[in-house]
C-alpha positions in Angstrom: 15.0 49.4 15.8 12.8 47.8 13.2 15.7 46.2 11.5 16.7 44.4 14.8 13.1 43.2 15.2 12.9 41.7 11.7 16.4 40.2 12.1 15.2 38.5 15.2 12.1 37.2 13.5 14.1 35.9 10.5 16.6 34.1 12.7 15.6 30.4 13.0 15.6 29.3 16.6 16.2 25.8 17.8 13.0 23.7 18.2 12.0 23.8 21.8 11.5 20.6 23.7 7.7 20.2 23.8 6.5 17.7 26.4 3.7 15.6 25.1 0.9 15.1 27.7 0.5 11.5 28.8 -2.5 9.6 30.1 -1.8 10.0 33.8 -4.0 8.6 36.5 -5.5 12.0 37.2 -6.3 12.4 33.5 -7.8 8.9 33.3 -10.0 9.6 36.3 -11.2 12.9 34.7 -11.9 11.1 31.5 -13.9 8.4 33.3 -15.9 10.9 35.3 -16.7 13.0 32.2 -17.8 9.9 30.3 -20.1 8.9 33.1 -21.6 12.4 33.1 -22.1 12.2 29.3 -23.9 8.8 29.5 -26.1 10.1 32.3 -27.2 13.1 30.3 -28.1 11.0 27.3 -30.1 8.5 29.5 -31.9 11.4 31.3 -33.1 12.8 27.9 -34.1 9.4 26.6 -36.2 8.8 29.6 -37.8 12.3 29.5 -36.8 12.8 33.1 -36.6 16.0 35.2 -33.9 17.3 32.9 -36.3 17.5 30.0 -38.9 19.3 32.2 -36.1 21.8 33.1 -35.4 22.3 29.4 -39.0 23.3 28.8 -39.1 25.7 31.8 -36.1 27.5 30.5 -37.4 27.7 27.0 -40.8 29.0 28.1 -39.1 31.6 30.2 -37.6 33.0 27.0 -34.5 34.7 28.3 -34.1 36.8 25.1 -37.3 38.5 25.9 -36.4 39.1 29.6 -33.1 40.8 28.8 -33.3 42.2 25.3 -30.6 44.8 25.9 -27.8 42.2 25.5 -29.2 40.5 22.5 -27.1 42.3 19.9 -23.9 41.7 21.8 -24.6 38.0 22.3 -25.4 37.6 18.6 -21.7 38.4 17.9 -20.3 36.6 20.9 -21.8 33.3 19.9 -19.6 33.3 16.8 -16.7 32.3 19.2 -18.3 28.8 19.1 -18.9 28.6 15.4 -16.5 26.1 13.8 -15.5 28.0 10.7 -14.2 31.3 12.1 -12.7 29.8 15.3 -10.9 27.1 13.4 -9.3 29.7 11.0 -8.2 31.9 13.9 -6.7 29.1 15.9 -5.1 27.5 12.8 -3.3 30.8 12.0 -1.8 31.0 15.4 -0.8 27.4 15.5 0.6 27.6 12.0 2.9 30.5 13.1 4.0 28.3 16.0 4.7 25.4 13.7 6.8 27.5 11.5 8.8 29.0 14.4 9.3 25.7 16.1 9.9 23.6 13.0 7.3 21.1 13.9 3.9 20.2 12.5 2.5 18.9 15.8 0.3 22.0 16.7 -1.5 21.9 13.3 -1.8 18.1 13.3 -3.2 18.1 16.8 -5.8 20.7 15.9 -6.8 18.7 12.8 -7.1 15.5 14.8 -9.2 17.1 17.5 -11.6 18.7 15.0 -11.9 15.3 13.2 -12.8 13.5 16.4 -15.2 16.3 17.2 -17.0 16.0 13.9 -17.2 12.2 14.1 -18.4 11.9 17.7 -20.8 14.8 17.9 -22.1 14.3 14.4 -22.9 10.7 15.0 -24.9 11.4 18.2 -26.7 14.3 16.5 -27.9 12.2 13.6 -28.6 9.1 15.7 -30.8 10.9 18.3 -32.4 13.4 15.8 -33.6 15.9 18.5 -35.5 19.0 17.5 -34.5 22.4 18.8 -36.7 24.7 21.0 -38.0 26.7 18.1 -39.3 23.6 16.3 -40.7 21.8 19.3 -44.2 20.5 18.9 -45.3 18.9 22.2 -44.7 20.5 25.6 -42.8 18.2 27.9 -41.6 16.0 25.1 -37.9 15.3 24.5 -38.4 15.7 20.7 -36.1 12.8 19.9 -35.9 10.9 16.6 -37.7 13.6 14.8 -35.1 14.4 12.2 -33.3 17.2 14.1 -29.6 17.7 14.7 -29.5 19.7 17.9 -28.3 17.3 20.6 -25.5 17.8 21.7 -24.7 21.5 21.1 -22.1 21.8 18.3 -21.3 25.4 19.2 -20.5 24.5 22.8 -18.4 21.4 22.0 -16.5 23.3 19.3 -15.8 26.2 21.7 -14.4 23.7 24.3 -12.1 21.9 21.8 -11.0 24.9 19.7 -10.0 27.2 22.6 -9.0 24.3 24.8 -6.4 23.1 22.3 -4.4 26.3 23.0 -4.1 25.2 26.7 -3.3 21.7 25.6 -0.4 22.8 23.4 0.9 25.4 25.9 4.7 25.3 26.4 4.8 26.2 30.1 2.6 25.3 33.1 1.8 28.9 33.8 0.6 29.5 30.2 -1.4 26.3 30.4 -3.3 27.5 33.5 -4.1 30.8 32.1 -5.3 29.4 28.8 -7.3 26.7 30.5 -9.2 29.4 32.5 -9.7 31.5 29.4 -11.1 28.5 27.3 -13.4 27.5 30.1 -14.9 31.0 30.4 -15.3 31.2 26.6 -17.0 27.8 26.2 -19.2 28.5 29.3 -20.3 31.8 27.8 -21.0 30.3 24.3 -23.1 27.5 25.8 -25.3 29.9 27.9 -25.6 32.3 25.0 -27.2 29.5 22.8 -29.7 28.9 25.6 -30.4 32.7 25.9 -31.0 32.9 22.1 -33.3 29.8 22.2 -31.3 27.8 19.7 -30.5 25.0 22.1 -32.0 23.2 25.1 -30.1 23.4 28.4 -29.4 19.6 28.2 -27.8 20.2 24.7 -25.3 22.5 26.3 -24.5 20.2 29.1 -23.8 17.4 26.7 -21.7 19.7 24.4 -19.4 20.6 27.3 -19.0 16.9 28.1 -18.3 16.0 24.5 -15.6 18.6 24.0 -13.9 17.8 27.3 -13.8 14.1 26.4 -11.9 14.9 23.2 -9.4 17.1 25.0 -8.8 14.5 27.8 -8.4 11.7 25.2 -5.9 13.4 22.9 -2.8 11.8 24.5 -4.0 8.5 23.1 -3.8 10.0 19.6 -0.3 11.4 20.1 1.5 8.4 18.6 -0.6 8.7 15.4 0.2 12.4 15.2 4.0 11.7 15.6 3.8 9.1 12.8 2.0 11.5 10.5 4.5 14.2 11.2 7.5 11.9 10.4 5.8 10.7 7.2 5.2 14.2 6.0 8.8 15.3 6.7 10.1 12.1 5.0 8.0 12.8 1.9 9.2 16.3 1.8 12.9 15.2 1.9 12.2 12.6 -0.8 10.6 15.2 -3.1 13.3 17.7 -2.6 16.0 15.1 -3.3 14.2 14.0 -6.4 14.0 17.6 -7.6 17.7 18.2 -7.2 18.9 15.0 -8.9 18.0 14.8 -12.7 16.7 11.4 -13.7 19.0 9.6 -16.2 17.7 9.0 -19.8 16.4 5.5 -20.3 18.6 3.3 -22.5 17.0 0.4 -24.4 18.3 -3.1 -23.8 21.1 -4.2 -26.1 21.8 -0.6 -27.4 25.6 0.1 -27.3 26.5 3.1 -25.3 28.2 5.9 -27.3 32.0 6.1 -26.8 33.3 9.3 -25.2 35.0 11.7 -27.5 38.8 11.6 -27.5 40.6 14.7 -26.1 43.3 16.3 -28.2 46.9 15.6 -27.1 49.0 18.2 -25.5 50.8 20.3 -28.0 48.6 19.7 -31.0 47.2 22.7 -32.6 44.0 21.2 -34.1 41.9 18.1 -33.4 42.4 14.9 -35.4 39.0 15.0 -37.0 38.7 16.6 -40.4 36.8 19.8 -41.1 34.9 20.1 -44.3 34.5 23.5 -46.0 32.2 24.0 -48.9 32.6 27.1 -51.2 29.8 28.7 -53.1 31.7 28.4 -56.5 31.1 24.7 -56.9 34.6 23.5 -56.0 34.9 20.3 -54.2 35.2 20.4 -50.4 38.7 20.2 -49.0 40.0 18.3 -46.0 42.4 20.1 -43.7 44.7 17.6 -42.0 45.9 17.9 -38.4 49.5 18.4 -39.5 48.7 21.6 -41.3 49.7 20.2 -44.7 48.2 20.9 -48.1 44.5 20.3 -48.4 43.4 17.4 -50.6 40.2 16.7 -52.3 37.8 14.2 -51.0 37.5 10.9 -52.9 34.6 10.4 -55.2 32.1 7.7 -55.2 34.3 5.4 -57.3 37.1 5.6 -54.8 39.7 7.4 -57.1 41.7 10.1 -55.5 41.5 13.6 -57.0 37.9 13.5 -58.2 35.5 15.8 -56.4 32.4 14.4 -54.9 29.2 15.2 -56.7 27.0 17.6 -54.9 23.5 16.6 -53.9 22.0 19.9 -54.9 20.6 20.2 -58.5 22.8 22.1 -60.9 22.2 25.8 -61.4 22.3 27.0 -65.0 24.6 29.9 -65.6 23.0 33.3 -66.2 25.1 34.3 -69.2 27.1 32.7 -72.0 29.8 30.1 -71.3 32.1 31.5 -74.0 34.6 34.0 -72.5 34.9 37.5 -74.0 37.6 38.0 -76.7 40.8 39.7 -75.6 41.8 42.7 -77.6 45.5 42.3 -76.9 45.7 38.8 -78.3 46.5 38.1 -81.9 44.0 36.1 -83.9 44.9 32.6 -84.9 46.4 32.0 -88.3 46.9 35.7 -89.1 49.8 38.1 -89.1 50.4 40.5 -86.3 49.2 44.0 -87.1 51.8 46.5 -88.1 52.2 49.8 -86.4 51.3 52.8 -88.4 54.3 54.8 -89.4 54.7 58.5 -89.4 53.1 59.0 -86.2 
């Protein structure tokens, strides 16, 4: 049974036809309404309206002191809105989908959404510079332009985008509905948890929900750039793989003649036409063996006469013994009579 499961996982399926969401009239209307809500929240905080007074009432109520029993659980639950852990978890799931579906769109969409989130939310945080509830100095003040980075809530906006991207990339309408409801509950719980812990104002959470929803609703406008990036990455991969398979030719200097190819031996010949030199250790001249198999002849010397051996380049080695051969006992001396055999033996 396990073998069948692994065989099914190893089999490469055909890439499914993923429908890219488009900016329909319904989506454009939602985007416009969310943008108006976003601007209204910012104006209400800038004018220190009733929304700022509500922020102070909730902060002075101190929910973490009213219900201390759930404090330990919510300390862990708020991690679902932290950018690092949630991005890693969602990226692992979308990476598996990219590998199974042979497309980079899920990962590229997640990266584009997080980039837009950092740019938009980070710019507003730094620009308004609002202080958090724990660092507030004046009751009833909006605490703006004081060097803070709390408005809008990054945890809330990140929860909306990170978990909402799963619903955005769902393959079926049914899965999209379930994932949309799940992401809405998670982001709602993360936002209210930050208010309970006293790390954010209520208006911070409202603006964080609007900021994350704007990014999800505006993603279809970024889809052409995602498609171009995917095509460029695949084209670069094909180019690199083709370059790795084909060895690059050696550079040849201009004007350098190309070496002629070696001639192949004719059919029926027993040896190649080129001569083979053999050098012996006794100092004899090297011999040349002809192709016809005839008698070897000595190489010509430096003067060009036949029969003279070529002088070796190595220095001469003196002999270890005498050059004069030993006398033979069976040879008669020169100029003398041959010895007579002894008679009587």
